[in-house]
C-alpha angles and dihedrals in degrees: 000000000000120000112257132206090233117034119192100207105219095037090050091048092052091049089049092051092049091048088051090055097251106157098188109042093171094095093045093049092045092053093045090049093051090049092051091048089051091052093044092054090054104041113123129222092249090057092053092046091050090051094049096042091052087076139072117275093255092049090047090059091050092046093052090053097045094042091052088055091047091051090050088054092046091049097045102035104027099031091232114153123185122156091210089065091054089064095064 
């Protein structure tokens, strides 16, 4: 798989698995999902701030908005609670 300017993580991972000859990606995606949920539940406020502040001011505003929506999804649909994510 060629490197792309914009990589959409899960889509790229599925393409990678298929390129590697994995016929049933369900287990791989499930494990990756559980790992990401684990990390998301443990991220600290300083990590989020570092991620946001690494961007231009206009992108920071957008990130704060989109990350708030992502946290709402994580809280409602995945039952992930983390007070650091509430500070975005």
